[in-house]
KEMI-392000 format. One record per residue: x, y, z of N, C-alpha, C, CB in turn; residue in three letters; residue number from 1. Coordinates in Angstrom, 2 decimals, decimal comma. Each point is the difference from the previous one (the first is absolute). Glycine has a CB too. Layout:
BEGIN
((X Y Z) (X Y Z) (X Y Z) (X Y Z) "ALA" NUM);
...
END
This chain:
BEGIN
((-4,65 3,65 -45,68) (-0,48 1,24 0,59) (0,33 0,01 1,48) (-1,85 0,15 -1,69) "MET" 1);
((2,29 0,96 2,16) (0,40 0,15 1,40) (-1,19 0,49 0,81) (2,38 0,48 -0,67) "PHE" 2);
((-2,66 -1,15 1,79) (-1,08 0,45 0,88) (0,49 -0,04 1,44) (-1,76 -0,83 -1,61) "SER" 3);
((1,27 1,76 2,37) (0,36 0,05 1,41) (-1,01 -0,81 0,81) (1,06 2,26 -0,30) "LEU" 4);
((-0,55 -3,08 1,18) (-0,85 -0,79 0,88) (0,38 0,31 1,43) (-0,27 -1,83 -1,73) "SER" 5);
((-0,66 2,42 2,45) (0,28 0,35 1,38) (-0,49 -1,11 0,92) (-0,16 2,46 -0,54) "PHE" 6);
((0,90 -2,75 1,60) (-0,43 -1,07 0,91) (-1,24 0,41 0,78) (2,38 -0,77 0,20) "PRO" 7);
((-3,15 -0,21 0,23) (-1,17 0,33 0,82) (0,46 0,50 1,36) (-1,39 -1,72 -1,20) "PRO" 8);
((0,52 2,42 1,92) (0,41 0,46 1,32) (0,27 -1,18 0,92) (-1,35 2,10 -0,31) "PRO" 9);
((2,26 -1,91 1,23) (0,36 -1,09 0,91) (-1,18 -0,31 0,93) (2,44 0,68 -0,10) "THR" 10);
((-2,56 -1,95 0,54) (-1,13 -0,35 0,85) (0,01 0,72 1,35) (-0,02 -2,21 -1,12) "PRO" 11);
((1,18 2,45 1,65) (0,13 0,78 1,24) (0,81 1,24 -0,37) (-0,11 -2,08 1,54) "VAL" 12);
((-0,46 3,26 -1,35) (0,81 1,19 -0,32) (1,29 -0,03 0,81) (-2,09 1,33 -0,51) "PRO" 13);
((3,16 -0,98 -0,13) (1,33 -0,13 0,59) (0,18 0,87 1,24) (0,88 -0,53 -2,25) "LEU" 14);
((-1,57 1,65 2,30) (0,22 0,90 1,12) (-0,58 -0,52 1,32) (0,00 1,86 -1,63) "HIS" 15);
((-0,98 -2,76 1,61) (-0,59 -0,49 1,25) (0,98 -0,81 0,84) (-2,19 -0,02 -1,15) "LEU" 16);
((2,87 -1,00 0,59) (0,98 -0,70 0,84) (1,16 0,89 0,45) (-0,60 -2,08 -1,20) "PRO" 17);
((0,99 3,02 0,35) (1,09 0,90 0,38) (-0,42 0,95 1,11) (0,90 -0,15 -2,33) "LEU" 18);
((-2,15 0,62 2,27) (-0,49 0,87 1,08) (-0,13 -0,76 1,31) (-1,22 1,38 -1,69) "GLN" 19);
((0,80 -2,66 1,60) (-0,07 -0,81 1,22) (1,40 -0,19 0,59) (-2,05 -1,19 -0,90) "TYR" 20);
((3,03 1,00 0,05) (1,39 -0,15 0,47) (0,46 1,27 0,71) (0,48 -1,59 -1,90) "CYS" 21);
((-0,76 2,73 1,31) (0,43 1,26 0,61) (-0,75 0,26 1,31) (0,52 0,91 -2,28) "MET" 22);
((-1,81 -1,26 2,32) (-0,78 0,19 1,22) (0,52 -0,89 1,12) (-2,00 0,61 -1,38) "LEU" 23);
((2,25 -1,88 1,08) (0,49 -0,91 1,04) (1,40 0,41 0,47) (-1,38 -1,86 -0,99) "SER" 24);
((2,20 2,33 0,08) (1,34 0,44 0,39) (-0,06 1,25 0,87) (0,91 -0,97 -2,12) "SER" 25);
((-1,77 1,90 1,78) (-0,10 1,21 0,82) (-0,58 -0,31 1,37) (-0,28 1,37 -2,08) "SER" 26);
((-0,68 -2,32 2,16) (-0,52 -0,40 1,31) (1,09 -0,67 0,84) (-2,28 -0,28 -1,00) "LEU" 27);
((3,10 -0,54 0,36) (1,09 -0,64 0,73) (0,96 1,05 0,58) (-0,19 -2,01 -1,49) "PHE" 28);
((0,59 2,96 0,67) (0,96 0,99 0,47) (-0,62 0,96 1,01) (1,18 -0,18 -2,18) "HIS" 29);
((-2,48 0,36 2,11) (-0,67 0,88 0,94) (-0,16 -0,66 1,37) (-1,21 1,06 -1,91) "LEU" 30);
((0,82 -2,34 1,93) (-0,30 -0,67 1,26) (1,08 -0,97 0,48) (-2,36 0,24 -0,61) "PHE" 31);
((3,50 -0,29 -0,03) (1,02 -0,98 0,40) (0,61 0,32 1,36) (0,48 -0,38 -2,41) "SER" 32);
((-0,52 1,61 2,85) (0,56 0,37 1,30) (-1,02 -0,10 1,13) (1,58 1,50 -1,18) "CYS" 33);
((-2,80 -1,91 0,88) (-1,06 -0,03 1,00) (0,27 -1,06 1,06) (-1,62 0,80 -1,72) "HIS" 34);
((1,77 -2,04 1,30) (0,32 -1,11 0,91) (0,63 -1,12 -0,82) (-1,91 0,61 1,58) "SER" 35);
((2,43 -1,60 -0,88) (0,64 -1,12 -0,70) (-1,02 -0,80 -0,80) (1,74 -0,13 1,79) "ALA" 36);
((-2,92 -0,10 -1,22) (-1,01 -0,78 -0,73) (-0,52 0,78 -1,21) (-0,65 -1,15 2,15) "SER" 37);
((0,47 2,46 -2,00) (-0,43 0,82 -1,14) (1,07 0,01 -1,08) (-1,40 1,44 1,53) "ALA" 38);
((2,66 -1,39 -1,12) (1,10 -0,02 -0,97) (-0,04 -1,28 -0,84) (1,40 1,40 1,57) "HIS" 39);
((-1,58 -2,56 -0,93) (-0,01 -1,26 -0,73) (-1,24 -0,13 -0,89) (1,32 -1,04 1,86) "PHE" 40);
((-2,47 1,50 -1,34) (-1,23 -0,08 -0,82) (0,10 0,89 -1,23) (-1,33 -0,49 2,06) "ARG" 41);
((1,76 1,72 -1,88) (0,08 0,92 -1,13) (1,13 -0,36 -0,96) (-0,97 1,78 1,45) "PHE" 42);
((2,02 -2,42 -0,94) (1,05 -0,49 -0,90) (-0,54 -1,12 -0,89) (1,77 0,62 1,69) "ARG" 43);
((-2,58 -1,50 -1,11) (-0,64 -1,06 -0,79) (-0,94 0,62 -1,03) (0,18 -1,61 1,94) "ALA" 44);
((-0,93 2,63 -1,54) (-0,89 0,70 -0,94) (0,80 0,65 -1,12) (-1,65 0,40 1,86) "LEU" 45);
((2,80 0,16 -1,52) (0,87 0,60 -1,01) (0,49 -1,05 -0,99) (0,71 1,75 1,67) "ASP" 46);
((-0,35 -2,92 -1,19) (0,45 -1,07 -0,89) (-1,13 -0,48 -0,90) (1,70 -0,68 1,71) "HIS" 47);
((-2,91 0,60 -1,18) (-1,15 -0,38 -0,83) (-0,22 1,06 -1,09) (-1,06 -1,23 1,97) "VAL" 48);
((1,23 2,49 -1,62) (-0,15 1,07 -0,99) (1,04 -0,10 -1,11) (-0,94 1,45 1,78) "GLY" 49);
((2,16 -1,81 -1,43) (1,05 -0,15 -1,01) (-0,32 -1,15 -0,94) (1,69 0,93 1,61) "ILE" 50);
((-2,13 -2,05 -1,04) (-0,36 -1,16 -0,83) (-1,19 0,33 -0,88) (0,88 -1,56 1,76) "VAL" 51);
((-1,86 2,31 -1,23) (-1,16 0,41 -0,80) (0,43 0,85 -1,18) (-1,43 -0,08 2,06) "THR" 52);
((2,35 1,01 -1,84) (0,49 0,85 -1,09) (0,73 -0,83 -1,05) (0,20 1,92 1,60) "ALA" 53);
((0,62 -2,88 -1,16) (0,71 -0,85 -0,96) (-0,96 -0,85 -0,81) (1,97 -0,05 1,54) "LEU" 54);
((-2,96 -0,54 -0,87) (-0,96 -0,84 -0,71) (-0,87 0,83 -0,95) (-0,03 -1,58 1,95) "PHE" 55);
((-0,38 2,77 -1,51) (-0,79 0,88 -0,88) (0,78 0,42 -1,23) (-1,24 0,81 1,98) "GLY" 56);
((2,53 -0,56 -1,82) (0,86 0,35 -1,13) (0,16 -1,19 -0,94) (1,21 1,67 1,44) "THR" 57);
((-1,10 -2,88 -0,86) (0,12 -1,20 -0,83) (-1,25 -0,22 -0,85) (1,49 -1,01 1,73) "LEU" 58);
((-2,67 1,20 -1,15) (-1,25 -0,16 -0,76) (-0,04 0,99 -1,15) (-1,19 -0,81 2,08) "ILE" 59);
((1,49 2,06 -1,78) (-0,03 1,02 -1,07) (1,03 -0,32 -1,08) (-0,75 1,72 1,67) "ALA" 60);
((1,92 -2,20 -1,28) (1,05 -0,34 -0,95) (-0,45 -1,12 -0,93) (1,74 0,72 1,66) "PHE" 61);
((-2,32 -1,79 -1,10) (-0,43 -1,13 -0,83) (-1,12 0,40 -0,94) (0,67 -1,56 1,83) "ILE" 62);
((-1,61 2,35 -1,36) (-1,10 0,43 -0,86) (0,51 0,88 -1,13) (-1,58 -0,12 1,95) "VAL" 63);
((2,50 1,02 -1,65) (0,53 0,90 -1,03) (0,85 -0,75 -1,02) (-0,02 1,87 1,67) "GLU" 64);
((0,85 -2,80 -1,23) (0,91 -0,69 -0,90) (-0,75 -0,97 -0,91) (1,81 0,22 1,70) "ILE" 65);
((-2,75 -0,97 -1,13) (-0,66 -1,06 -0,76) (-1,39 0,39 -0,48) (1,30 -1,63 1,32) "PHE" 66);
((-1,60 2,91 -1,49) (-1,36 0,38 -0,38) (-0,38 -0,51 -1,39) (0,24 2,03 1,43) "HIS" 67);
((0,70 -2,23 -2,32) (-0,30 -0,51 -1,34) (0,05 -1,53 -0,07) (0,93 2,11 -0,94) "CYS" 68);
((-0,47 -2,76 2,00) (0,19 -1,44 -0,03) (-0,71 -0,64 1,20) (2,22 0,28 -1,20) "HIS" 69);
((-3,53 -0,47 1,13) (-0,71 -0,53 1,17) (0,45 -1,41 0,38) (-1,93 1,42 -0,63) "PRO" 70);
((2,34 -2,24 -0,34) (0,44 -1,35 0,31) (1,31 0,03 0,77) (-1,16 -0,87 -2,06) "VAL" 71);
((2,08 1,71 1,64) (1,29 0,12 0,70) (-0,21 0,59 1,40) (1,19 0,28 -2,20) "ARG" 72);
((-2,14 0,66 2,33) (-0,28 0,57 1,32) (-0,54 -1,08 0,92) (-0,47 2,25 -1,04) "ARG" 73);
((-0,45 -3,10 0,54) (-0,53 -1,08 0,82) (1,11 -0,97 0,39) (-2,22 0,23 -1,14) "ARG" 74);
((3,11 -0,56 0,20) (1,12 -0,90 0,30) (0,92 0,60 1,06) (-0,13 -0,91 -2,33) "ASP" 75);
((0,37 2,21 2,26) (0,85 0,66 0,98) (-0,64 -0,06 1,38) (0,91 1,51 -1,79) "ASP" 76);
((-2,23 -1,26 1,87) (-0,71 -0,11 1,28) (0,09 -1,43 0,54) (-1,56 1,84 -0,69) "TRP" 77);
((1,42 -2,84 -0,19) (0,07 -1,39 0,44) (1,39 -0,35 0,55) (-1,75 -0,60 -1,70) "GLU" 78);
((2,80 1,10 1,04) (1,36 -0,25 0,50) (0,19 0,61 1,38) (0,85 -0,04 -2,35) "LYS" 79);
((-1,34 1,26 2,55) (0,14 0,66 1,29) (-0,83 -0,72 1,07) (0,41 2,19 -1,18) "LYS" 80);
((-1,59 -2,69 0,82) (-0,83 -0,73 0,96) (0,68 -1,30 0,42) (-2,06 1,02 -1,02) "ARG" 81);
((2,64 -1,73 0,05) (0,69 -1,25 0,32) (1,22 0,25 0,88) (-0,80 -0,98 -2,16) "LYS" 82);
((1,50 2,09 1,90) (1,17 0,33 0,82) (-0,43 0,31 1,42) (1,20 0,89 -2,02) "LYS" 83);
((-2,32 -0,19 2,20) (-0,50 0,27 1,34) (-0,39 -1,29 0,70) (-0,81 2,24 -0,75) "LYS" 84);
((0,22 -3,17 0,00) (-0,38 -1,28 0,59) (1,23 -0,76 0,47) (-2,02 -0,09 -1,49) "THR" 85);
((3,09 0,14 0,72) (1,23 -0,67 0,42) (0,62 0,66 1,23) (0,39 -0,67 -2,37) "LEU" 86);
((-0,45 2,00 2,42) (0,64 0,72 1,10) (-0,83 -0,11 1,29) (1,02 1,59 -1,66) "ILE" 87);
((-2,34 -1,34 1,55) (-0,84 0,05 1,20) (-0,66 -1,34 0,33) (-0,40 2,40 -0,50) "PHE" 88);
((0,43 -3,36 -0,42) (-0,54 -1,32 0,27) (-1,51 -0,12 -0,07) (1,95 -0,31 1,37) "GLY" 89);
((-2,63 1,31 -1,89) (-1,44 -0,09 -0,16) (-0,40 0,73 -1,27) (-0,35 -0,16 2,50) "LYS" 90);
((-0,82 -0,14 -2,98) (-0,49 0,63 -1,23) (-0,52 1,39 0,33) (-0,59 -2,25 -1,00) "ASN" 91);
((1,29 3,27 0,55) (-0,36 1,39 0,32) (-0,87 0,55 -1,11) (2,13 0,33 1,31) "VAL" 92);
END
């Protein structure tokens, strides 16, 4: 018998990290001509917004793909955590 199984909602709604990315980018472009220090601060904020959007998309992707396989989802999270530990040198 065929049944439809819909994934649970993502833990972080996808639009929140994307809206933060757009907000930080618009602030950067708005205030980048103010001064050199404001340009560097808002550029850093813009980069944090981009990373936030990428990480938020990754979380939604993993939850959607592995919603039927909780063991595989846990294993995927563990692989990513170990990779971060190797790259950054600390347990994240």
